mmCIF file of the N, C-alpha and C atoms, coordinates in Angstrom:
data_MODEL
# 
_entry.id   MODEL 
# 
loop_
_atom_site.group_PDB 
_atom_site.id 
_atom_site.type_symbol 
_atom_site.label_atom_id 
_atom_site.label_alt_id 
_atom_site.label_comp_id 
_atom_site.label_asym_id 
_atom_site.label_entity_id 
_atom_site.label_seq_id 
_atom_site.pdbx_PDB_ins_code 
_atom_site.Cartn_x 
_atom_site.Cartn_y 
_atom_site.Cartn_z 
_atom_site.occupancy 
_atom_site.B_iso_or_equiv 
_atom_site.pdbx_formal_charge 
_atom_site.auth_seq_id 
_atom_site.auth_comp_id 
_atom_site.auth_asym_id 
_atom_site.auth_atom_id 
_atom_site.pdbx_PDB_model_num 
ATOM 1   N N  . UNK A 1 1  ? 20.685  13.090  0.912   1.00 0.00 ? 1  UNK A N  1 
ATOM 2   C CA . UNK A 1 1  ? 19.609  13.038  1.827   1.00 0.00 ? 1  UNK A CA 1 
ATOM 3   C C  . UNK A 1 1  ? 18.263  12.733  1.115   1.00 0.00 ? 1  UNK A C  1 
ATOM 4   N N  . UNK A 1 2  ? 17.618  11.768  1.906   1.00 0.00 ? 2  UNK A N  1 
ATOM 5   C CA . UNK A 1 2  ? 16.336  11.517  1.346   1.00 0.00 ? 2  UNK A CA 1 
ATOM 6   C C  . UNK A 1 2  ? 15.290  12.226  1.881   1.00 0.00 ? 2  UNK A C  1 
ATOM 7   N N  . UNK A 1 3  ? 14.435  12.987  1.172   1.00 0.00 ? 3  UNK A N  1 
ATOM 8   C CA . UNK A 1 3  ? 13.357  13.849  1.614   1.00 0.00 ? 3  UNK A CA 1 
ATOM 9   C C  . UNK A 1 3  ? 12.081  12.980  1.574   1.00 0.00 ? 3  UNK A C  1 
ATOM 10  N N  . UNK A 1 4  ? 11.326  12.929  2.823   1.00 0.00 ? 4  UNK A N  1 
ATOM 11  C CA . UNK A 1 4  ? 10.227  12.156  3.055   1.00 0.00 ? 4  UNK A CA 1 
ATOM 12  C C  . UNK A 1 4  ? 9.117   12.970  3.614   1.00 0.00 ? 4  UNK A C  1 
ATOM 13  N N  . UNK A 1 5  ? 8.931   14.235  3.057   1.00 0.00 ? 5  UNK A N  1 
ATOM 14  C CA . UNK A 1 5  ? 7.909   15.194  3.658   1.00 0.00 ? 5  UNK A CA 1 
ATOM 15  C C  . UNK A 1 5  ? 6.591   15.399  2.744   1.00 0.00 ? 5  UNK A C  1 
ATOM 16  N N  . UNK A 1 6  ? 6.426   14.630  1.789   1.00 0.00 ? 6  UNK A N  1 
ATOM 17  C CA . UNK A 1 6  ? 5.249   14.753  0.900   1.00 0.00 ? 6  UNK A CA 1 
ATOM 18  C C  . UNK A 1 6  ? 4.332   13.779  1.046   1.00 0.00 ? 6  UNK A C  1 
ATOM 19  N N  . UNK A 1 7  ? 3.150   14.077  1.370   1.00 0.00 ? 7  UNK A N  1 
ATOM 20  C CA . UNK A 1 7  ? 2.018   13.190  1.579   1.00 0.00 ? 7  UNK A CA 1 
ATOM 21  C C  . UNK A 1 7  ? 1.056   13.326  0.317   1.00 0.00 ? 7  UNK A C  1 
ATOM 22  N N  . UNK A 1 8  ? 0.807   12.184  -0.429  1.00 0.00 ? 8  UNK A N  1 
ATOM 23  C CA . UNK A 1 8  ? -0.108  12.103  -1.518  1.00 0.00 ? 8  UNK A CA 1 
ATOM 24  C C  . UNK A 1 8  ? -1.063  10.902  -1.414  1.00 0.00 ? 8  UNK A C  1 
ATOM 25  N N  . UNK A 1 9  ? -1.855  10.850  -2.479  1.00 0.00 ? 9  UNK A N  1 
ATOM 26  C CA . UNK A 1 9  ? -2.660  9.774   -2.540  1.00 0.00 ? 9  UNK A CA 1 
ATOM 27  C C  . UNK A 1 9  ? -2.088  8.787   -3.545  1.00 0.00 ? 9  UNK A C  1 
ATOM 28  N N  . UNK A 1 10 ? -1.980  7.605   -3.091  1.00 0.00 ? 10 UNK A N  1 
ATOM 29  C CA . UNK A 1 10 ? -1.388  6.467   -3.802  1.00 0.00 ? 10 UNK A CA 1 
ATOM 30  C C  . UNK A 1 10 ? -2.573  5.550   -4.474  1.00 0.00 ? 10 UNK A C  1 
ATOM 31  N N  . UNK A 1 11 ? -2.276  5.154   -5.662  1.00 0.00 ? 11 UNK A N  1 
ATOM 32  C CA . UNK A 1 11 ? -3.313  4.300   -6.341  1.00 0.00 ? 11 UNK A CA 1 
ATOM 33  C C  . UNK A 1 11 ? -2.722  2.795   -6.267  1.00 0.00 ? 11 UNK A C  1 
ATOM 34  N N  . UNK A 1 12 ? -3.438  2.039   -5.661  1.00 0.00 ? 12 UNK A N  1 
ATOM 35  C CA . UNK A 1 12 ? -3.084  0.582   -5.544  1.00 0.00 ? 12 UNK A CA 1 
ATOM 36  C C  . UNK A 1 12 ? -4.072  -0.281  -6.473  1.00 0.00 ? 12 UNK A C  1 
ATOM 37  N N  . UNK A 1 13 ? -3.457  -1.079  -7.527  1.00 0.00 ? 13 UNK A N  1 
ATOM 38  C CA . UNK A 1 13 ? -4.151  -1.693  -8.473  1.00 0.00 ? 13 UNK A CA 1 
ATOM 39  C C  . UNK A 1 13 ? -4.255  -3.253  -8.140  1.00 0.00 ? 13 UNK A C  1 
ATOM 40  N N  . UNK A 1 14 ? -5.261  -3.899  -8.154  1.00 0.00 ? 14 UNK A N  1 
ATOM 41  C CA . UNK A 1 14 ? -5.384  -5.144  -7.876  1.00 0.00 ? 14 UNK A CA 1 
ATOM 42  C C  . UNK A 1 14 ? -5.192  -6.185  -8.942  1.00 0.00 ? 14 UNK A C  1 
ATOM 43  N N  . UNK A 1 15 ? -4.899  -7.367  -8.868  1.00 0.00 ? 15 UNK A N  1 
ATOM 44  C CA . UNK A 1 15 ? -4.740  -8.259  -9.895  1.00 0.00 ? 15 UNK A CA 1 
ATOM 45  C C  . UNK A 1 15 ? -5.809  -8.244  -11.089 1.00 0.00 ? 15 UNK A C  1 
ATOM 46  N N  . UNK A 1 16 ? -7.110  -7.983  -10.597 1.00 0.00 ? 16 UNK A N  1 
ATOM 47  C CA . UNK A 1 16 ? -8.119  -7.865  -11.612 1.00 0.00 ? 16 UNK A CA 1 
ATOM 48  C C  . UNK A 1 16 ? -8.274  -6.518  -12.231 1.00 0.00 ? 16 UNK A C  1 
ATOM 49  N N  . UNK A 1 17 ? -7.265  -5.702  -12.083 1.00 0.00 ? 17 UNK A N  1 
ATOM 50  C CA . UNK A 1 17 ? -7.254  -4.238  -12.477 1.00 0.00 ? 17 UNK A CA 1 
ATOM 51  C C  . UNK A 1 17 ? -8.119  -3.278  -11.858 1.00 0.00 ? 17 UNK A C  1 
ATOM 52  N N  . UNK A 1 18 ? -8.870  -3.750  -10.801 1.00 0.00 ? 18 UNK A N  1 
ATOM 53  C CA . UNK A 1 18 ? -9.570  -2.811  -10.011 1.00 0.00 ? 18 UNK A CA 1 
ATOM 54  C C  . UNK A 1 18 ? -8.629  -2.077  -9.195  1.00 0.00 ? 18 UNK A C  1 
ATOM 55  N N  . UNK A 1 19 ? -8.979  -0.813  -8.680  1.00 0.00 ? 19 UNK A N  1 
ATOM 56  C CA . UNK A 1 19 ? -8.094  -0.055  -8.035  1.00 0.00 ? 19 UNK A CA 1 
ATOM 57  C C  . UNK A 1 19 ? -8.574  0.584   -6.637  1.00 0.00 ? 19 UNK A C  1 
ATOM 58  N N  . UNK A 1 20 ? -7.664  1.086   -5.812  1.00 0.00 ? 20 UNK A N  1 
ATOM 59  C CA . UNK A 1 20 ? -8.039  1.491   -4.531  1.00 0.00 ? 20 UNK A CA 1 
ATOM 60  C C  . UNK A 1 20 ? -7.030  2.638   -4.173  1.00 0.00 ? 20 UNK A C  1 
ATOM 61  N N  . UNK A 1 21 ? -7.649  3.661   -3.648  1.00 0.00 ? 21 UNK A N  1 
ATOM 62  C CA . UNK A 1 21 ? -6.897  4.986   -3.459  1.00 0.00 ? 21 UNK A CA 1 
ATOM 63  C C  . UNK A 1 21 ? -6.533  4.986   -1.885  1.00 0.00 ? 21 UNK A C  1 
ATOM 64  N N  . UNK A 1 22 ? -5.227  5.131   -1.639  1.00 0.00 ? 22 UNK A N  1 
ATOM 65  C CA . UNK A 1 22 ? -4.688  5.304   -0.254  1.00 0.00 ? 22 UNK A CA 1 
ATOM 66  C C  . UNK A 1 22 ? -4.314  6.764   -0.075  1.00 0.00 ? 22 UNK A C  1 
ATOM 67  N N  . UNK A 1 23 ? -5.149  7.444   0.744   1.00 0.00 ? 23 UNK A N  1 
ATOM 68  C CA . UNK A 1 23 ? -4.867  8.890   1.033   1.00 0.00 ? 23 UNK A CA 1 
ATOM 69  C C  . UNK A 1 23 ? -3.730  9.052   2.020   1.00 0.00 ? 23 UNK A C  1 
ATOM 70  N N  . UNK A 1 24 ? -3.097  10.131  2.007   1.00 0.00 ? 24 UNK A N  1 
ATOM 71  C CA . UNK A 1 24 ? -2.152  10.473  2.997   1.00 0.00 ? 24 UNK A CA 1 
ATOM 72  C C  . UNK A 1 24 ? -1.100  9.521   3.068   1.00 0.00 ? 24 UNK A C  1 
ATOM 73  N N  . UNK A 1 25 ? -0.445  9.120   1.882   1.00 0.00 ? 25 UNK A N  1 
ATOM 74  C CA . UNK A 1 25 ? 0.720   8.147   1.696   1.00 0.00 ? 25 UNK A CA 1 
ATOM 75  C C  . UNK A 1 25 ? 1.915   8.844   1.513   1.00 0.00 ? 25 UNK A C  1 
ATOM 76  N N  . UNK A 1 26 ? 2.954   8.509   2.263   1.00 0.00 ? 26 UNK A N  1 
ATOM 77  C CA . UNK A 1 26 ? 4.339   9.096   2.288   1.00 0.00 ? 26 UNK A CA 1 
ATOM 78  C C  . UNK A 1 26 ? 5.006   8.949   0.994   1.00 0.00 ? 26 UNK A C  1 
ATOM 79  N N  . UNK A 1 27 ? 5.373   9.984   0.234   1.00 0.00 ? 27 UNK A N  1 
ATOM 80  C CA . UNK A 1 27 ? 6.119   9.820   -0.921  1.00 0.00 ? 27 UNK A CA 1 
ATOM 81  C C  . UNK A 1 27 ? 7.564   10.213  -0.826  1.00 0.00 ? 27 UNK A C  1 
ATOM 82  N N  . UNK A 1 28 ? 8.503   9.284   -1.256  1.00 0.00 ? 28 UNK A N  1 
ATOM 83  C CA . UNK A 1 28 ? 9.815   9.456   -1.431  1.00 0.00 ? 28 UNK A CA 1 
ATOM 84  C C  . UNK A 1 28 ? 10.295  9.827   -2.726  1.00 0.00 ? 28 UNK A C  1 
ATOM 85  N N  . UNK A 1 29 ? 10.272  11.169  -2.989  1.00 0.00 ? 29 UNK A N  1 
ATOM 86  C CA . UNK A 1 29 ? 10.529  11.686  -4.270  1.00 0.00 ? 29 UNK A CA 1 
ATOM 87  C C  . UNK A 1 29 ? 11.873  11.196  -4.905  1.00 0.00 ? 29 UNK A C  1 
ATOM 88  N N  . UNK A 1 30 ? 12.887  11.090  -4.263  1.00 0.00 ? 30 UNK A N  1 
ATOM 89  C CA . UNK A 1 30 ? 14.077  10.672  -4.988  1.00 0.00 ? 30 UNK A CA 1 
ATOM 90  C C  . UNK A 1 30 ? 14.164  9.271   -5.209  1.00 0.00 ? 30 UNK A C  1 
ATOM 91  N N  . UNK A 1 31 ? 13.341  8.364   -4.694  1.00 0.00 ? 31 UNK A N  1 
ATOM 92  C CA . UNK A 1 31 ? 13.182  6.952   -4.884  1.00 0.00 ? 31 UNK A CA 1 
ATOM 93  C C  . UNK A 1 31 ? 12.140  6.757   -5.872  1.00 0.00 ? 31 UNK A C  1 
ATOM 94  N N  . UNK A 1 32 ? 11.180  7.638   -5.998  1.00 0.00 ? 32 UNK A N  1 
ATOM 95  C CA . UNK A 1 32 ? 9.995   7.411   -7.024  1.00 0.00 ? 32 UNK A CA 1 
ATOM 96  C C  . UNK A 1 32 ? 9.135   6.507   -6.562  1.00 0.00 ? 32 UNK A C  1 
ATOM 97  N N  . UNK A 1 33 ? 8.981   6.234   -5.142  1.00 0.00 ? 33 UNK A N  1 
ATOM 98  C CA . UNK A 1 33 ? 7.985   5.337   -4.690  1.00 0.00 ? 33 UNK A CA 1 
ATOM 99  C C  . UNK A 1 33 ? 7.238   5.965   -3.434  1.00 0.00 ? 33 UNK A C  1 
ATOM 100 N N  . UNK A 1 34 ? 6.065   5.240   -3.136  1.00 0.00 ? 34 UNK A N  1 
ATOM 101 C CA . UNK A 1 34 ? 5.238   5.508   -1.947  1.00 0.00 ? 34 UNK A CA 1 
ATOM 102 C C  . UNK A 1 34 ? 5.688   4.620   -0.897  1.00 0.00 ? 34 UNK A C  1 
ATOM 103 N N  . UNK A 1 35 ? 5.886   5.003   0.347   1.00 0.00 ? 35 UNK A N  1 
ATOM 104 C CA . UNK A 1 35 ? 5.999   4.241   1.614   1.00 0.00 ? 35 UNK A CA 1 
ATOM 105 C C  . UNK A 1 35 ? 4.768   3.909   2.273   1.00 0.00 ? 35 UNK A C  1 
ATOM 106 N N  . UNK A 1 36 ? 4.422   2.793   2.229   1.00 0.00 ? 36 UNK A N  1 
ATOM 107 C CA . UNK A 1 36 ? 3.180   2.450   2.896   1.00 0.00 ? 36 UNK A CA 1 
ATOM 108 C C  . UNK A 1 36 ? 3.417   1.524   4.009   1.00 0.00 ? 36 UNK A C  1 
ATOM 109 N N  . UNK A 1 37 ? 2.836   1.922   5.256   1.00 0.00 ? 37 UNK A N  1 
ATOM 110 C CA . UNK A 1 37 ? 3.014   1.278   6.391   1.00 0.00 ? 37 UNK A CA 1 
ATOM 111 C C  . UNK A 1 37 ? 1.683   0.210   6.692   1.00 0.00 ? 37 UNK A C  1 
ATOM 112 N N  . UNK A 1 38 ? 2.059   -0.960  7.237   1.00 0.00 ? 38 UNK A N  1 
ATOM 113 C CA . UNK A 1 38 ? 0.865   -1.903  7.524   1.00 0.00 ? 38 UNK A CA 1 
ATOM 114 C C  . UNK A 1 38 ? -0.051  -1.164  8.376   1.00 0.00 ? 38 UNK A C  1 
ATOM 115 N N  . UNK A 1 39 ? 0.326   -0.597  9.306   1.00 0.00 ? 39 UNK A N  1 
ATOM 116 C CA . UNK A 1 39 ? -0.750  0.210   10.200  1.00 0.00 ? 39 UNK A CA 1 
ATOM 117 C C  . UNK A 1 39 ? -1.500  1.090   9.311   1.00 0.00 ? 39 UNK A C  1 
ATOM 118 N N  . UNK A 1 40 ? -1.019  1.924   8.490   1.00 0.00 ? 40 UNK A N  1 
ATOM 119 C CA . UNK A 1 40 ? -1.863  2.595   7.561   1.00 0.00 ? 40 UNK A CA 1 
ATOM 120 C C  . UNK A 1 40 ? -2.882  1.862   6.736   1.00 0.00 ? 40 UNK A C  1 
ATOM 121 N N  . UNK A 1 41 ? -2.440  0.700   6.184   1.00 0.00 ? 41 UNK A N  1 
ATOM 122 C CA . UNK A 1 41 ? -3.390  -0.173  5.495   1.00 0.00 ? 41 UNK A CA 1 
ATOM 123 C C  . UNK A 1 41 ? -4.543  -0.708  6.402   1.00 0.00 ? 41 UNK A C  1 
ATOM 124 N N  . UNK A 1 42 ? -4.080  -0.972  7.506   1.00 0.00 ? 42 UNK A N  1 
ATOM 125 C CA . UNK A 1 42 ? -5.267  -1.601  8.591   1.00 0.00 ? 42 UNK A CA 1 
ATOM 126 C C  . UNK A 1 42 ? -6.197  -0.388  8.898   1.00 0.00 ? 42 UNK A C  1 
ATOM 127 N N  . UNK A 1 43 ? -5.828  0.806   8.829   1.00 0.00 ? 43 UNK A N  1 
ATOM 128 C CA . UNK A 1 43 ? -6.889  1.972   9.111   1.00 0.00 ? 43 UNK A CA 1 
ATOM 129 C C  . UNK A 1 43 ? -7.932  1.904   7.949   1.00 0.00 ? 43 UNK A C  1 
ATOM 130 N N  . UNK A 1 44 ? -7.585  1.548   6.765   1.00 0.00 ? 44 UNK A N  1 
ATOM 131 C CA . UNK A 1 44 ? -8.557  1.446   5.699   1.00 0.00 ? 44 UNK A CA 1 
ATOM 132 C C  . UNK A 1 44 ? -9.120  0.050   5.579   1.00 0.00 ? 44 UNK A C  1 
ATOM 133 N N  . UNK A 1 45 ? -9.177  -0.819  6.634   1.00 0.00 ? 45 UNK A N  1 
ATOM 134 C CA . UNK A 1 45 ? -9.689  -2.115  6.708   1.00 0.00 ? 45 UNK A CA 1 
ATOM 135 C C  . UNK A 1 45 ? -9.061  -3.061  5.702   1.00 0.00 ? 45 UNK A C  1 
ATOM 136 N N  . UNK A 1 46 ? -7.809  -2.938  5.443   1.00 0.00 ? 46 UNK A N  1 
ATOM 137 C CA . UNK A 1 46 ? -7.145  -3.740  4.510   1.00 0.00 ? 46 UNK A CA 1 
ATOM 138 C C  . UNK A 1 46 ? -6.410  -4.758  5.393   1.00 0.00 ? 46 UNK A C  1 
ATOM 139 N N  . UNK A 1 47 ? -6.661  -6.143  5.175   1.00 0.00 ? 47 UNK A N  1 
ATOM 140 C CA . UNK A 1 47 ? -6.159  -7.092  6.086   1.00 0.00 ? 47 UNK A CA 1 
ATOM 141 C C  . UNK A 1 47 ? -4.941  -7.671  5.506   1.00 0.00 ? 47 UNK A C  1 
ATOM 142 N N  . UNK A 1 48 ? -3.995  -8.024  6.498   1.00 0.00 ? 48 UNK A N  1 
ATOM 143 C CA . UNK A 1 48 ? -2.667  -8.630  6.042   1.00 0.00 ? 48 UNK A CA 1 
ATOM 144 C C  . UNK A 1 48 ? -2.504  -9.987  6.446   1.00 0.00 ? 48 UNK A C  1 
ATOM 145 N N  . UNK A 1 49 ? -2.037  -10.887 5.562   1.00 0.00 ? 49 UNK A N  1 
ATOM 146 C CA . UNK A 1 49 ? -1.952  -12.327 5.974   1.00 0.00 ? 49 UNK A CA 1 
ATOM 147 C C  . UNK A 1 49 ? -0.469  -12.691 5.513   1.00 0.00 ? 49 UNK A C  1 
ATOM 148 N N  . UNK A 1 50 ? 0.195   -13.389 6.427   1.00 0.00 ? 50 UNK A N  1 
ATOM 149 C CA . UNK A 1 50 ? 1.401   -14.164 6.235   1.00 0.00 ? 50 UNK A CA 1 
ATOM 150 C C  . UNK A 1 50 ? 1.135   -15.544 5.729   1.00 0.00 ? 50 UNK A C  1 
ATOM 151 N N  . UNK A 1 51 ? 1.737   -15.884 4.586   1.00 0.00 ? 51 UNK A N  1 
ATOM 152 C CA . UNK A 1 51 ? 1.673   -17.199 4.036   1.00 0.00 ? 51 UNK A CA 1 
ATOM 153 C C  . UNK A 1 51 ? 3.036   -17.559 3.687   1.00 0.00 ? 51 UNK A C  1 
ATOM 154 N N  . UNK A 1 52 ? 3.628   -18.644 4.384   1.00 0.00 ? 52 UNK A N  1 
ATOM 155 C CA . UNK A 1 52 ? 4.971   -19.022 4.123   1.00 0.00 ? 52 UNK A CA 1 
ATOM 156 C C  . UNK A 1 52 ? 5.926   -17.899 4.404   1.00 0.00 ? 52 UNK A C  1 
ATOM 157 N N  . UNK A 1 53 ? 6.605   -17.428 3.384   1.00 0.00 ? 53 UNK A N  1 
ATOM 158 C CA . UNK A 1 53 ? 7.648   -16.338 3.503   1.00 0.00 ? 53 UNK A CA 1 
ATOM 159 C C  . UNK A 1 53 ? 7.103   -15.000 2.719   1.00 0.00 ? 53 UNK A C  1 
ATOM 160 N N  . UNK A 1 54 ? 5.794   -14.941 2.370   1.00 0.00 ? 54 UNK A N  1 
ATOM 161 C CA . UNK A 1 54 ? 5.070   -13.793 1.763   1.00 0.00 ? 54 UNK A CA 1 
ATOM 162 C C  . UNK A 1 54 ? 4.051   -13.190 2.674   1.00 0.00 ? 54 UNK A C  1 
ATOM 163 N N  . UNK A 1 55 ? 3.817   -11.959 2.457   1.00 0.00 ? 55 UNK A N  1 
ATOM 164 C CA . UNK A 1 55 ? 2.671   -11.157 3.072   1.00 0.00 ? 55 UNK A CA 1 
ATOM 165 C C  . UNK A 1 55 ? 1.783   -10.775 1.963   1.00 0.00 ? 55 UNK A C  1 
ATOM 166 N N  . UNK A 1 56 ? 0.502   -10.859 2.251   1.00 0.00 ? 56 UNK A N  1 
ATOM 167 C CA . UNK A 1 56 ? -0.614  -10.371 1.318   1.00 0.00 ? 56 UNK A CA 1 
ATOM 168 C C  . UNK A 1 56 ? -1.519  -9.508  2.046   1.00 0.00 ? 56 UNK A C  1 
ATOM 169 N N  . UNK A 1 57 ? -1.889  -8.446  1.457   1.00 0.00 ? 57 UNK A N  1 
ATOM 170 C CA . UNK A 1 57 ? -2.690  -7.383  1.920   1.00 0.00 ? 57 UNK A CA 1 
ATOM 171 C C  . UNK A 1 57 ? -4.054  -7.451  0.914   1.00 0.00 ? 57 UNK A C  1 
ATOM 172 N N  . UNK A 1 58 ? -5.136  -7.656  1.676   1.00 0.00 ? 58 UNK A N  1 
ATOM 173 C CA . UNK A 1 58 ? -6.436  -7.928  0.858   1.00 0.00 ? 58 UNK A CA 1 
ATOM 174 C C  . UNK A 1 58 ? -7.471  -6.962  1.338   1.00 0.00 ? 58 UNK A C  1 
ATOM 175 N N  . UNK A 1 59 ? -8.331  -6.580  0.364   1.00 0.00 ? 59 UNK A N  1 
ATOM 176 C CA . UNK A 1 59 ? -9.612  -5.895  0.826   1.00 0.00 ? 59 UNK A CA 1 
ATOM 177 C C  . UNK A 1 59 ? -10.679 -6.415  -0.220  1.00 0.00 ? 59 UNK A C  1 
ATOM 178 N N  . UNK A 1 60 ? -11.903 -6.757  0.392   1.00 0.00 ? 60 UNK A N  1 
ATOM 179 C CA . UNK A 1 60 ? -12.928 -7.342  -0.406  1.00 0.00 ? 60 UNK A CA 1 
ATOM 180 C C  . UNK A 1 60 ? -12.481 -8.604  -1.145  1.00 0.00 ? 60 UNK A C  1 
ATOM 181 N N  . UNK A 1 61 ? -11.688 -9.447  -0.601  1.00 0.00 ? 61 UNK A N  1 
ATOM 182 C CA . UNK A 1 61 ? -11.128 -10.660 -1.125  1.00 0.00 ? 61 UNK A CA 1 
ATOM 183 C C  . UNK A 1 61 ? -10.314 -10.468 -2.388  1.00 0.00 ? 61 UNK A C  1 
ATOM 184 N N  . UNK A 1 62 ? -9.857  -9.190  -2.611  1.00 0.00 ? 62 UNK A N  1 
ATOM 185 C CA . UNK A 1 62 ? -8.920  -8.977  -3.686  1.00 0.00 ? 62 UNK A CA 1 
ATOM 186 C C  . UNK A 1 62 ? -7.616  -8.639  -3.063  1.00 0.00 ? 62 UNK A C  1 
ATOM 187 N N  . UNK A 1 63 ? -6.569  -9.284  -3.665  1.00 0.00 ? 63 UNK A N  1 
ATOM 188 C CA . UNK A 1 63 ? -5.256  -9.081  -3.221  1.00 0.00 ? 63 UNK A CA 1 
ATOM 189 C C  . UNK A 1 63 ? -4.817  -7.787  -3.773  1.00 0.00 ? 63 UNK A C  1 
ATOM 190 N N  . UNK A 1 64 ? -4.464  -6.871  -2.921  1.00 0.00 ? 64 UNK A N  1 
ATOM 191 C CA . UNK A 1 64 ? -3.917  -5.367  -3.498  1.00 0.00 ? 64 UNK A CA 1 
ATOM 192 C C  . UNK A 1 64 ? -2.412  -5.321  -3.475  1.00 0.00 ? 64 UNK A C  1 
ATOM 193 N N  . UNK A 1 65 ? -1.831  -6.004  -2.486  1.00 0.00 ? 65 UNK A N  1 
ATOM 194 C CA . UNK A 1 65 ? -0.398  -5.953  -2.301  1.00 0.00 ? 65 UNK A CA 1 
ATOM 195 C C  . UNK A 1 65 ? 0.184   -7.265  -1.801  1.00 0.00 ? 65 UNK A C  1 
ATOM 196 N N  . UNK A 1 66 ? 1.232   -7.819  -2.518  1.00 0.00 ? 66 UNK A N  1 
ATOM 197 C CA . UNK A 1 66 ? 1.948   -8.888  -2.046  1.00 0.00 ? 66 UNK A CA 1 
ATOM 198 C C  . UNK A 1 66 ? 3.467   -8.798  -2.049  1.00 0.00 ? 66 UNK A C  1 
ATOM 199 N N  . UNK A 1 67 ? 4.228   -9.289  -1.108  1.00 0.00 ? 67 UNK A N  1 
ATOM 200 C CA . UNK A 1 67 ? 5.588   -9.182  -1.242  1.00 0.00 ? 67 UNK A CA 1 
ATOM 201 C C  . UNK A 1 67 ? 6.136   -10.593 -0.611  1.00 0.00 ? 67 UNK A C  1 
# 
């Protein structure tokens, strides 16, 4: 069973090596990853963009996350 009951602060590093902290991010201990919802990113004024088949999340014109 996967435990999803730990909230922590996640550090997101941009391509230029600058970083941003996301508070209250859900941590999946057994997976070793943080689960980040788009709604959560929007609360921190991080904007999401779809381009072709990819999604990009930007803050201050810096790409923080892309998939």
